[in-house]
Each structure stands twice: as C-alpha cells, then as structure tokens.
C-alpha positions, 0 to 999 in steps of 0.5 A, a space after each residue: 500500500 502507499 503510505 500517507 504521511 505528513 512527515 515525508 523526508 526531503 530528497 537529498 542533493 544529487 551526488 550525496 552519500 544519502 542519495 547514493 544509498 537511497 538509490 542503491 537500496 531502492 533499486 535492489 528492493 524493486 528488483 528483489 535482490 533485497 528480498 521481501 521481509 529481509 532484515 536490513 543491517 545498517 553496519 552491513 549496508 555501510 560496508 556494501 555501499 561504502 557510506 556513513 551510518 547516517 546516510 543509510 539511516 536517512 535512506 531507509 527513512 525515505 524508503 520507509 515513507 515510501 512503503 518499501 521498508 518497515 521500521 520497528 522500534 528496537 528491532 530495526 528495518 526490514 524490506 517490506 513484506 509482500 502479501 496476496 491482499 496487497 497484490 490484489 489492492 495494488 493491481 485494482 488500484 493501478 488498473 483504475 488509475 492507469 486507465 484514467 491516465 491513458 484515456 486523457 493521454 489519448 485525448 490530448 496527445 499530439 505528434 510528439 507523444 505518439 513519437 515518444 510512445 513509438 520510440 519507447 516501444 521500439 527500445 523495449 522490443 530490442 532490449 533482452 528481457 532476461 538478465 544474462 547472469 540469471 535467466 530467472 531474473 529480469 534484466 535492469 535494462 529491460 526493466 527500465 525500458 519497460 518503465 519508460 514505455 508505460 510512462 510514455 503511453 500516459 505522458 500526455 495526460 494533463 493531470 499531474 496528480 494522476 500521474 504522481 499517483 500512477 507513478 507510485 502505484 507502478 513502483 509498488 507493483 514492480 516487485 510483484 512483476 519481477 517475482 512473476 517472471 520465474 513462476 510463469 507456467 508458460 512463456 508470456 508474450 510480452 511483446 504482443 501485449 505491449 504492441 497491443 497497447 501501443 497500436 490501440 493507443 496510437 489509433 486513439 481507440 481507448 476502448 481497445 487500448 484499456 482493454 489491452 492494458 487491463 489484461 496486461 496488468 492483470 496477468 502478473 496477478 494471475 500468475 502469482 495467485 496461480 503459483 500460490 494455489 499450486 504450492 498449497 496444493 503440492 505442499 501445504 507446508 511449503 512457503 508460497 510466494 505470497 501470504 494472504 486470505 483465500 476468502 479475499 482472494 475469492 471475493 476479488 476473483 469474482 470482482 475481477 470476473 465481473 469487471 471484465 464484462 464492463 465497458 472500459 
C-alpha cells in the first residue's frame, strides 16, 4: 500500500552519500535482490555501499515513507513484506488509475506524444528481457525500458496529480512483476501485449487500449495467485510466494470476472 504521511523526508542533493544509498537500496528492493521481509543491518549496508551510517539511516527513512521498508522500534528495518491482499489491492488501484491517465493521454496526445510512444516501444522490443547472469531474473535494462514505455503511453495526460499517483502505484507493483517471471507456467508474449496497447493508443481507440492494458496488468496478478495455489496444493507446508487470505482472493476474483464485462 502507498503510505500517507505528513512527515515525508526531503530528497537529498544529487551525488550525496544519502542519495547514493537511497538509489542503490531502492533499486535492490524493486529488483528483489533484497527480498521481501529481509532484515537490513545498517553496519552491513555501510560496508556494501561505502557510506556512513547516517546516510543509510536517512535513506531507509525515505524508503519507509514510500512503503518499501518497515521500521520497528528496537528491531530496526526490514524490506517491506509482500502479500496476496496487497498484490490484489495494488493491481486494482493501478488498473483504475492507469486507465484514467491513458484516456486523457489519448485525448490530448499530439505528434510528439506519438513519437515518444513509438520510440519507447522500439527500445523495449530491442532490449533483452532476461538478465544474462541469471535467466530467472529480468534485466535492469529491460525493466528501465519497460518503465519508460508505460510512462510514454500516459505522458500526454494533463493531470499531474494522477500521474504522480500512477508512478507510486507502478513502483509498488514492480516487485510483484519481477517475482512473477520465474513462476509463469508458460512463456508470456510480452511483446504482443505491449504492441496491442501501443497500436490501440496510437489509433486513438481507448476502448481497445484500455482492454489491452487491463489484461496486461491482471496477468502478473494471475500468475502469482496461481503459483500460490499450486504451492499449497503440492505441499501445504511449503512457503508460497505470497501470503494472504483465501476468502479475500475469492471475493476479488469474482470482482475481477465482473469487471471484465464492464465497458472500459
């Protein structure tokens, strides 16, 4: 979930030790190199990042305000856990906000917007998805290109508040997307999924673009929930990728089925 706090730490100056620690830790959390639930030790991070303890503490405070780290008195910091409930909530919220932004982008987008979408789509299509050192991971270059593409799609939206909320939801969903890659039972045709969104948006067909966006975002959730069910079926005692309530999953799945019949 996105935290709402009146005391959000201010960004540090570019190039500072705090900013360096913040960017490195944020990247490692979003890529799951620092896995959900991991206890982070300040002294260890100081050695790894070659920065002072104060810089690490400030970076962790910023990440706490963003919901990527949790802080517990007397126990320190942990990478924020993930859960089935959070996955479903974030996905539902992101779909609604992405569609609002996409509708306005299609309405107000000009030729420059079209060029950004085409360029971002081309870059993503030509960037290898898998990490060359670990085929089960998404490469950082592809993740950056993927983020750029989704930002380009909605970049003509004229509501900056919507875009800000959208960026937060995108980052909150990033860990789930990364985790879904090795869990998919079959190869996912991401190129076709993104091309469908791109073509429909450039054709100014919001109904078709919105449907493609909804299906694209829902697929990650489906993969992770299916992995959880498969894990529980095969070995009830084995830890699954997600923890959560089956009751809520059932309710949300029913809501998802109904939403597929709505006019986008």
